[in-house]
Backbone as a chain_set.jsonl record, in Angstrom:
{"seq": "MKKTTPLGILLSVLAFLILASGSAFSKSQNNGRDGEAKLDSRIEQWVQKTCGEDVACVEKKRAHYIDRMEKYKAHVQKKCGDDAVCRQEVRAKYMERKAKKEKRIAKHCGDDEKCRDELREKYNERMTDARKKCGEDKACWERFYEDNRPATH", "coords": {"N": [[0.837, -1.309, -0.165], [0.616, 2.293, -0.905], [2.172, 4.808, 0.778], [0.747, 7.828, 2.052], [1.819, 11.15, 1.47], [2.427, 14.123, 3.373], [1.888, 16.397, 1.597], [0.223, 15.173, -0.124], [-1.709, 14.442, 1.587], [-2.72, 17.083, 2.567], [-3.577, 18.06, 0.086], [-5.632, 16.211, -0.538], [-7.502, 17.005, 1.707], [-7.861, 19.603, 0.889], [-9.246, 19.201, -1.553], [-11.298, 17.764, -0.715], [-12.634, 19.793, 0.831], [-13.288, 21.682, -0.968], [-14.933, 20.206, -2.578], [-17.058, 19.727, -0.755], [-17.99, 22.231, -0.288], [-18.84, 23.206, -2.565], [-21.469, 23.094, -5.147], [-23.632, 20.47, -5.281], [-24.356, 19.66, -7.617], [-23.402, 19.594, -10.916], [-23.472, 22.156, -13.259], [-23.685, 21.496, -15.929], [-24.82, 18.938, -15.668], [-27.278, 18.908, -14.647], [-29.952, 17.641, -14.793], [-30.826, 14.523, -15.697], [-31.663, 12.28, -18.382], [-34.061, 11.125, -17.612], [-35.266, 12.987, -15.85], [-34.107, 12.805, -13.206], [-31.923, 14.23, -10.806], [-28.612, 14.694, -11.481], [-25.517, 13.814, -9.984], [-22.475, 15.797, -9.267], [-19.34, 14.933, -10.837], [-17.192, 14.54, -8.913], [-18.581, 13.846, -6.742], [-19.801, 11.569, -7.42], [-17.442, 9.985, -7.682], [-16.72, 9.812, -5.078], [-18.911, 8.437, -4.09], [-18.772, 6.02, -5.441], [-16.279, 5.023, -4.701], [-16.876, 4.794, -1.79], [-18.958, 2.909, -1.899], [-18.69, 0.91, -3.856], [-19.545, -1.778, -5.656], [-22.091, -2.199, -4.732], [-25.1, -1.756, -5.296], [-27.452, -0.839, -3.906], [-26.359, 0.712, -1.827], [-25.012, 2.64, -3.307], [-27.316, 4.044, -4.476], [-28.589, 4.876, -2.112], [-26.58, 6.604, -0.964], [-26.366, 8.415, -3.038], [-29.134, 9.579, -3.044], [-29.234, 10.573, -0.461], [-27.265, 12.456, -0.414], [-28.184, 14.349, -2.426], [-30.45, 15.136, -1.148], [-29.379, 16.234, 1.041], [-28.058, 18.525, 0.012], [-30.185, 19.778, -1.146], [-31.612, 20.597, 1.127], [-29.565, 22.277, 2.301], [-29.197, 24.262, 0.678], [-31.758, 25.494, 0.629], [-31.796, 26.238, 3.416], [-29.785, 28.14, 3.535], [-30.977, 29.985, 1.52], [-33.356, 30.761, 3.015], [-32.109, 31.845, 5.382], [-30.453, 33.901, 4.306], [-31.423, 34.878, 1.873], [-31.062, 37.011, -0.994], [-28.742, 38.16, -0.207], [-25.499, 38.499, -0.759], [-23.066, 38.763, 1.086], [-23.951, 37.639, 3.357], [-24.473, 35.046, 2.444], [-21.708, 34.309, 1.812], [-20.683, 34.482, 4.476], [-21.962, 32.321, 5.68], [-21.091, 30.175, 4.194], [-18.344, 30.391, 4.674], [-18.421, 29.703, 7.536], [-19.268, 27.055, 7.373], [-17.128, 25.974, 5.812], [-15.09, 26.281, 7.721], [-16.032, 24.552, 9.63], [-15.871, 22.126, 8.356], [-13.086, 22.077, 7.945], [-12.082, 21.775, 10.413], [-13.367, 19.275, 11.19], [-11.895, 17.514, 9.283], [-9.421, 17.887, 10.352], [-9.557, 16.787, 12.794], [-10.107, 14.132, 11.963], [-7.634, 13.375, 10.624], [-5.8, 13.606, 12.687], [-6.789, 11.589, 14.256], [-6.511, 9.292, 12.461], [-4.282, 9.551, 11.057], [-2.309, 8.679, 8.161], [-3.782, 6.667, 7.136], [-6.042, 5.86, 4.888], [-8.241, 4.262, 4.71], [-9.124, 4.171, 7.354], [-9.699, 6.758, 7.617], [-11.882, 7.274, 5.747], [-13.83, 5.495, 6.823], [-14.122, 6.914, 9.339], [-15.194, 9.262, 8.471], [-17.575, 8.486, 7.476], [-18.856, 7.439, 9.861], [-19.035, 10.015, 11.169], [-20.939, 11.233, 9.258], [-23.191, 9.605, 9.683], [-23.67, 10.18, 12.344], [-24.374, 12.925, 12.275], [-26.675, 12.61, 10.766], [-28.377, 11.346, 12.419], [-28.381, 13.285, 14.608], [-29.78, 15.319, 13.157], [-32.185, 14.184, 12.825], [-33.008, 13.979, 15.453], [-32.931, 16.458, 16.751], [-33.538, 18.505, 14.869], [-33.537, 21.977, 14.351], [-32.879, 22.783, 16.935], [-30.506, 24.193, 18.636], [-29.47, 23.809, 21.477], [-30.189, 21.148, 21.832], [-28.533, 20.008, 19.912], [-25.994, 20.468, 20.942], [-26.109, 18.948, 23.407], [-26.521, 16.445, 22.19], [-24.392, 15.911, 20.929], [-22.448, 15.971, 23.064], [-23.21, 13.744, 24.342], [-22.662, 11.847, 22.548], [-20.076, 11.841, 22.002], [-17.043, 10.699, 20.208], [-15.043, 7.876, 20.896], [-11.59, 8.275, 21.687], [-8.053, 7.157, 20.667]], "CA": [[-0.013, 0.048, -0.045], [1.437, 3.463, -0.889], [2.03, 5.766, 1.771], [0.387, 9.093, 1.57], [2.644, 12.142, 1.979], [1.797, 15.336, 3.924], [1.329, 17.173, 0.606], [-1.065, 14.353, -0.574], [-2.913, 14.628, 2.602], [-3.147, 18.29, 2.253], [-4.316, 18.198, -1.33], [-6.965, 15.43, -0.348], [-8.31, 17.704, 2.462], [-8.318, 20.661, 0.148], [-10.121, 18.749, -2.606], [-12.604, 17.485, -0.029], [-13.294, 20.942, 1.305], [-13.814, 22.191, -2.268], [-16.04, 19.405, -2.916], [-17.917, 19.801, 0.232], [-18.565, 23.519, -0.256], [-19.445, 23.617, -4.041], [-22.778, 22.723, -5.461], [-23.718, 19.109, -5.517], [-24.876, 19.575, -9.042], [-22.702, 20.254, -12.023], [-24.492, 22.988, -14.058], [-23.97, 20.861, -17.33], [-25.56, 17.735, -15.485], [-28.335, 19.262, -13.671], [-30.917, 16.842, -15.032], [-30.676, 13.391, -16.594], [-32.901, 12.097, -19.46], [-35.382, 10.748, -17.003], [-35.601, 14.053, -14.909], [-33.584, 12.794, -11.974], [-30.751, 15.079, -10.666], [-27.204, 13.973, -11.62], [-24.425, 14.463, -9.134], [-21.175, 16.245, -9.866], [-18.426, 13.736, -10.906], [-16.468, 14.422, -7.764], [-19.433, 13.245, -5.715], [-19.89, 10.221, -8.008], [-16.451, 9.217, -7.374], [-16.759, 9.528, -3.783], [-19.942, 7.355, -3.925], [-18.115, 4.795, -6.011], [-15.239, 4.686, -3.669], [-17.485, 4.157, -0.632], [-19.979, 1.789, -2.064], [-18.073, -0.078, -4.734], [-20.377, -2.274, -6.629], [-23.232, -2.289, -3.871], [-26.136, -0.86, -5.922], [-28.268, -0.318, -2.849], [-25.492, 1.576, -1.079], [-24.933, 3.842, -4.3], [-28.623, 4.738, -4.54], [-28.756, 5.409, -0.856], [-25.668, 7.686, -0.918], [-26.822, 9.637, -3.992], [-30.212, 10.31, -2.479], [-28.801, 11.306, 0.82], [-26.494, 13.861, -0.797], [-29.173, 15.229, -3.011], [-31.547, 15.601, -0.121], [-28.771, 17.26, 2.133], [-27.808, 19.693, -0.813], [-31.429, 20.631, -1.207], [-31.834, 21.177, 2.422], [-28.613, 23.338, 2.673], [-29.635, 25.62, -0.288], [-33.006, 26.053, 1.3], [-31.482, 26.883, 4.679], [-29.201, 29.478, 3.118], [-31.995, 30.916, 0.916], [-34.038, 31.196, 4.122], [-31.247, 32.713, 6.174], [-29.758, 34.984, 3.581], [-32.065, 35.555, 0.558], [-30.061, 37.275, -2.07], [-27.592, 38.815, 0.553], [-24.089, 37.888, -1.007], [-22.314, 38.771, 2.119], [-24.537, 36.615, 4.366], [-24.058, 33.821, 1.864], [-20.256, 34.095, 1.994], [-20.394, 34.195, 5.692], [-22.593, 30.941, 5.979], [-20.028, 29.218, 3.532], [-17.129, 30.377, 5.509], [-18.469, 28.966, 8.704], [-19.343, 25.646, 6.826], [-15.829, 25.463, 5.601], [-14.39, 26.016, 9.016], [-16.599, 23.25, 10.427], [-15.296, 21.102, 7.663], [-11.68, 21.929, 8.187], [-11.964, 21.151, 11.895], [-13.655, 17.879, 11.169], [-10.816, 16.871, 8.672], [-8.269, 17.935, 11.245], [-9.855, 15.763, 13.845], [-9.965, 12.814, 11.242], [-6.336, 13.436, 10.32], [-5.228, 13.393, 13.995], [-7.286, 10.093, 14.767], [-6.297, 8.165, 11.578], [-2.898, 9.754, 10.296], [-2.184, 8.422, 6.629], [-4.773, 5.511, 6.749], [-7.304, 6.351, 3.987], [-9.408, 3.457, 5.019], [-9.716, 4.733, 8.619], [-10.415, 8.174, 7.209], [-13.175, 6.974, 4.996], [-14.74, 5.013, 7.899], [-14.414, 7.808, 10.427], [-16.087, 10.245, 7.807], [-18.826, 7.805, 7.376], [-19.385, 7.531, 11.196], [-19.402, 11.246, 11.319], [-22.094, 11.444, 8.571], [-24.183, 8.803, 10.464], [-24.004, 10.972, 13.646], [-24.993, 14.203, 11.872], [-28.055, 12.341, 10.327], [-29.061, 11.147, 13.715], [-28.523, 14.62, 15.236], [-30.685, 16.109, 12.541], [-33.522, 13.582, 13.13], [-33.468, 14.036, 16.791], [-32.866, 17.785, 17.1], [-33.999, 19.507, 13.987], [-32.899, 23.139, 14.448], [-32.715, 22.98, 18.168], [-28.912, 24.152, 18.88], [-29.205, 23.072, 22.659], [-30.216, 19.643, 21.664], [-27.304, 19.482, 19.255], [-24.867, 20.475, 22.069], [-26.444, 17.826, 24.243], [-26.301, 15.233, 21.481], [-22.894, 15.743, 20.486], [-21.636, 15.759, 24.273], [-23.577, 12.466, 24.7], [-22.183, 10.89, 21.637], [-18.676, 12.015, 21.655], [-16.496, 9.512, 19.787], [-13.81, 7.509, 21.883], [-10.245, 8.384, 21.004], [-7.282, 6.157, 21.348]], "C": [[0.866, 1.191, 0.058], [1.063, 4.221, 0.262], [1.737, 7.093, 1.407], [1.318, 10.019, 2.237], [1.827, 13.322, 2.576], [1.212, 16.215, 2.873], [0.166, 16.52, 0.065], [-2.183, 14.597, 0.316], [-3.584, 16.068, 2.421], [-4.088, 18.597, 0.923], [-5.658, 17.393, -1.0], [-7.839, 16.296, 0.486], [-8.798, 18.81, 1.694], [-9.507, 20.331, -0.733], [-11.685, 18.352, -1.876], [-13.321, 18.706, 0.354], [-13.9, 21.733, 0.119], [-15.144, 21.673, -2.6], [-17.193, 19.684, -2.039], [-18.812, 21.253, 0.247], [-19.135, 23.973, -1.561], [-20.916, 22.945, -4.052], [-22.587, 21.194, -5.748], [-23.948, 18.714, -7.021], [-24.042, 20.187, -9.875], [-23.88, 20.939, -12.946], [-24.7, 22.25, -15.41], [-24.702, 19.619, -17.084], [-26.592, 17.891, -14.626], [-29.502, 18.174, -13.648], [-30.674, 15.769, -15.983], [-31.823, 13.355, -17.507], [-34.204, 11.833, -18.853], [-35.85, 11.676, -15.935], [-34.912, 13.934, -13.566], [-32.152, 13.664, -11.95], [-29.528, 14.088, -10.703], [-26.146, 14.634, -10.73], [-23.171, 14.714, -9.874], [-20.2, 15.046, -9.848], [-17.564, 13.602, -9.785], [-17.222, 13.618, -6.684], [-19.6, 11.674, -6.159], [-18.656, 9.354, -7.671], [-16.302, 8.857, -6.011], [-17.831, 8.268, -3.54], [-19.304, 6.087, -4.457], [-17.171, 4.085, -5.118], [-15.843, 4.024, -2.399], [-18.275, 3.062, -0.665], [-19.577, 0.638, -3.024], [-19.216, -0.576, -5.603], [-21.821, -2.576, -6.018], [-24.318, -1.302, -4.399], [-26.964, -0.186, -4.902], [-27.603, 0.872, -2.226], [-25.291, 2.863, -2.067], [-26.214, 4.612, -4.314], [-28.859, 5.506, -3.144], [-27.888, 6.711, -0.725], [-25.949, 8.852, -1.953], [-28.098, 10.396, -3.481], [-30.004, 11.048, -1.427], [-28.179, 12.495, 0.527], [-27.215, 14.752, -1.408], [-29.945, 15.949, -2.12], [-30.726, 16.597, 0.667], [-28.492, 18.518, 1.392], [-28.984, 20.558, -0.816], [-31.721, 21.298, -0.004], [-30.905, 22.35, 2.697], [-28.905, 24.388, 1.914], [-30.969, 26.275, 0.334], [-32.591, 26.782, 2.534], [-30.689, 28.192, 4.341], [-30.012, 30.528, 2.398], [-32.836, 31.589, 2.072], [-33.434, 32.268, 4.968], [-30.786, 33.929, 5.528], [-30.438, 35.636, 2.533], [-31.026, 35.68, -0.436], [-28.784, 38.002, -1.562], [-26.199, 38.117, 0.206], [-23.216, 37.682, 0.22], [-22.775, 37.702, 3.132], [-24.128, 35.245, 3.615], [-22.569, 33.339, 2.036], [-19.95, 33.765, 3.467], [-20.806, 32.732, 6.144], [-21.507, 29.961, 5.252], [-18.852, 29.147, 4.285], [-17.236, 29.499, 6.856], [-18.564, 27.416, 8.364], [-17.92, 25.267, 6.539], [-14.868, 25.483, 6.841], [-14.923, 24.682, 9.76], [-15.973, 22.067, 9.652], [-13.855, 20.865, 7.945], [-11.403, 21.456, 9.515], [-12.259, 19.624, 11.923], [-12.47, 17.078, 10.449], [-9.613, 16.966, 9.661], [-8.395, 16.788, 12.293], [-9.571, 14.157, 13.176], [-8.437, 12.589, 11.051], [-5.417, 13.028, 11.631], [-5.608, 11.966, 14.365], [-6.721, 9.03, 13.765], [-4.933, 8.445, 10.913], [-3.088, 9.522, 8.859], [-3.069, 7.333, 6.339], [-6.056, 6.023, 6.214], [-8.45, 5.598, 4.36], [-10.076, 3.84, 6.271], [-10.215, 6.038, 8.391], [-11.761, 8.17, 6.724], [-14.258, 6.421, 6.111], [-15.2, 5.963, 8.943], [-15.434, 8.958, 9.804], [-17.58, 9.69, 7.7], [-19.613, 7.731, 8.754], [-19.889, 8.961, 11.472], [-20.692, 11.77, 10.571], [-23.248, 10.812, 9.176], [-24.595, 9.742, 11.659], [-24.756, 12.26, 13.241], [-26.345, 13.748, 11.561], [-28.861, 12.01, 11.484], [-29.46, 12.363, 14.478], [-29.766, 15.374, 14.604], [-32.154, 15.571, 12.773], [-34.147, 13.826, 14.418], [-33.827, 15.546, 17.273], [-33.459, 18.878, 16.197], [-33.034, 20.769, 14.067], [-32.546, 23.622, 15.871], [-31.162, 23.024, 18.635], [-28.798, 23.572, 20.301], [-29.231, 21.764, 22.51], [-29.099, 19.108, 21.078], [-26.132, 19.423, 20.207], [-24.943, 19.223, 22.802], [-26.061, 16.488, 23.544], [-24.967, 14.973, 21.206], [-21.929, 15.351, 21.912], [-22.031, 14.243, 24.624], [-23.135, 11.349, 23.899], [-20.819, 11.213, 21.097], [-17.888, 10.693, 21.379], [-15.112, 9.161, 20.695], [-12.587, 7.84, 20.927], [-9.27, 7.33, 21.618], [-5.901, 6.832, 21.543]], "O": [[1.761, 1.224, 0.903], [-0.085, 4.311, 0.696], [2.389, 7.595, 0.492], [1.646, 9.822, 3.407], [0.641, 13.46, 2.276], [0.146, 16.782, 3.111], [-0.835, 17.181, -0.211], [-3.328, 14.885, -0.031], [-4.781, 16.205, 2.172], [-5.119, 19.269, 0.889], [-6.732, 17.958, -1.207], [-8.99, 16.411, 0.065], [-10.0, 19.073, 1.725], [-10.555, 20.977, -0.721], [-12.813, 18.563, -2.322], [-14.547, 18.731, 0.236], [-14.94, 22.375, 0.267], [-16.167, 22.316, -2.835], [-18.291, 19.874, -2.563], [-19.964, 21.383, 0.66], [-19.823, 24.99, -1.65], [-21.4, 22.365, -3.08], [-21.603, 20.733, -6.327], [-23.731, 17.595, -7.487], [-23.851, 21.385, -9.665], [-24.937, 20.398, -13.271], [-25.781, 22.36, -15.989], [-25.249, 19.096, -18.056], [-26.827, 16.987, -13.824], [-29.974, 17.84, -12.561], [-30.306, 16.095, -17.111], [-32.761, 14.153, -17.485], [-35.271, 12.181, -19.359], [-36.722, 11.302, -15.15], [-35.066, 14.859, -12.769], [-31.41, 13.742, -12.93], [-29.45, 12.999, -10.135], [-25.942, 15.847, -10.751], [-22.807, 14.073, -10.86], [-20.246, 14.234, -8.924], [-17.119, 12.467, -9.619], [-16.658, 12.872, -5.883], [-19.536, 10.736, -5.364], [-18.784, 8.158, -7.41], [-15.833, 7.764, -5.693], [-17.538, 7.278, -2.87], [-19.391, 5.085, -3.747], [-17.206, 2.889, -4.828], [-15.448, 2.937, -1.977], [-18.375, 2.291, 0.29], [-20.115, -0.467, -2.948], [-19.826, 0.26, -6.271], [-22.662, -3.142, -6.717], [-24.395, -0.155, -3.959], [-27.176, 1.02, -5.029], [-28.211, 1.936, -2.106], [-25.406, 4.002, -1.616], [-26.156, 5.832, -4.16], [-29.286, 6.66, -3.13], [-28.418, 7.778, -0.414], [-25.769, 10.041, -1.689], [-28.152, 11.625, -3.478], [-30.525, 12.161, -1.356], [-28.48, 13.526, 1.127], [-27.062, 15.936, -1.11], [-30.137, 17.162, -2.212], [-31.216, 17.684, 0.971], [-28.644, 19.579, 1.997], [-28.949, 21.765, -0.574], [-32.061, 22.481, -0.02], [-31.353, 23.345, 3.266], [-28.888, 25.5, 2.44], [-31.106, 27.491, 0.467], [-33.022, 27.923, 2.702], [-30.999, 29.245, 4.9], [-29.832, 31.733, 2.575], [-32.999, 32.808, 2.094], [-33.989, 33.329, 5.253], [-30.727, 34.968, 6.186], [-30.167, 36.798, 2.231], [-30.245, 34.779, -0.742], [-27.905, 38.391, -2.331], [-25.828, 37.184, 0.919], [-22.673, 36.595, 0.418], [-21.953, 36.96, 3.671], [-23.468, 34.41, 4.234], [-22.27, 32.186, 2.345], [-19.105, 32.914, 3.745], [-20.082, 32.056, 6.873], [-21.134, 28.965, 5.873], [-18.328, 28.07, 4.569], [-16.342, 28.734, 7.22], [-17.957, 26.604, 9.062], [-17.512, 24.218, 7.037], [-13.921, 24.698, 6.893], [-14.186, 23.919, 10.384], [-15.581, 21.085, 10.282], [-13.395, 19.742, 8.152], [-10.438, 20.711, 9.684], [-11.556, 18.829, 12.547], [-12.081, 16.038, 10.981], [-8.842, 16.007, 9.695], [-7.483, 16.01, 12.576], [-8.981, 13.242, 13.75], [-8.032, 11.474, 11.381], [-4.469, 12.245, 11.562], [-4.729, 11.204, 14.768], [-6.465, 7.913, 14.215], [-4.462, 7.549, 10.211], [-3.998, 10.132, 8.298], [-3.119, 7.026, 5.148], [-6.962, 6.509, 6.892], [-9.564, 6.122, 4.366], [-11.302, 3.873, 6.383], [-11.206, 6.401, 9.026], [-12.655, 8.895, 7.16], [-15.388, 6.899, 6.21], [-16.339, 5.947, 9.41], [-16.317, 9.481, 10.483], [-18.581, 10.394, 7.828], [-20.827, 7.927, 8.8], [-21.012, 9.137, 11.944], [-21.432, 12.596, 11.106], [-24.301, 11.449, 9.203], [-25.777, 10.008, 11.875], [-25.737, 12.602, 13.902], [-27.26, 14.42, 12.037], [-30.028, 12.4, 11.519], [-30.592, 12.529, 14.932], [-30.617, 15.939, 15.292], [-33.132, 16.31, 12.89], [-35.359, 13.894, 14.623], [-34.778, 15.815, 18.006], [-33.821, 19.969, 16.637], [-31.831, 20.609, 13.864], [-31.994, 24.71, 16.035], [-30.612, 21.979, 18.981], [-27.912, 22.72, 20.372], [-28.323, 21.113, 23.027], [-28.608, 18.038, 21.44], [-25.387, 18.445, 20.256], [-23.972, 18.469, 22.85], [-25.437, 15.59, 24.109], [-24.484, 13.842, 21.263], [-20.934, 14.626, 21.878], [-21.18, 13.546, 25.178], [-23.149, 10.178, 24.278], [-20.459, 10.921, 19.957], [-17.998, 9.722, 22.128], [-14.31, 10.006, 21.093], [-12.587, 7.708, 19.703], [-9.457, 6.743, 22.684], [-4.991, 6.226, 22.109]]}, "num_chains": 1, "name": "protein.A"}
């Protein structure tokens, strides 16, 4: 197995952050022939890496990502409307959270990509659980994360 260099890690984190901050939908691929949304090629690569040949997993990941991006866009629209400065601030906060998460993942897993992917998946599951339980209640989120803090080694 090839060892990942610090530069490789940095590039991977930057690519992930760009991926996470951008639109899930490519402008040229917004809708397929049958009307369903098509994901950006970077998201498709992540889905394929995560799920491999598991068709049910692929469909679930695609649907989840599309749903999350629609909800995120609606949240930004509700919060900011057409205010470009507000939108930039929301994006900056999102990017800061993503960078902190990637730093925690790197600290926990080092260069082990399999570990990184598994930990990202655990974080995603935990976020989904928190959204279901807490909705927009910030105090509930704080309690949820305190009660479900991951074990460190």
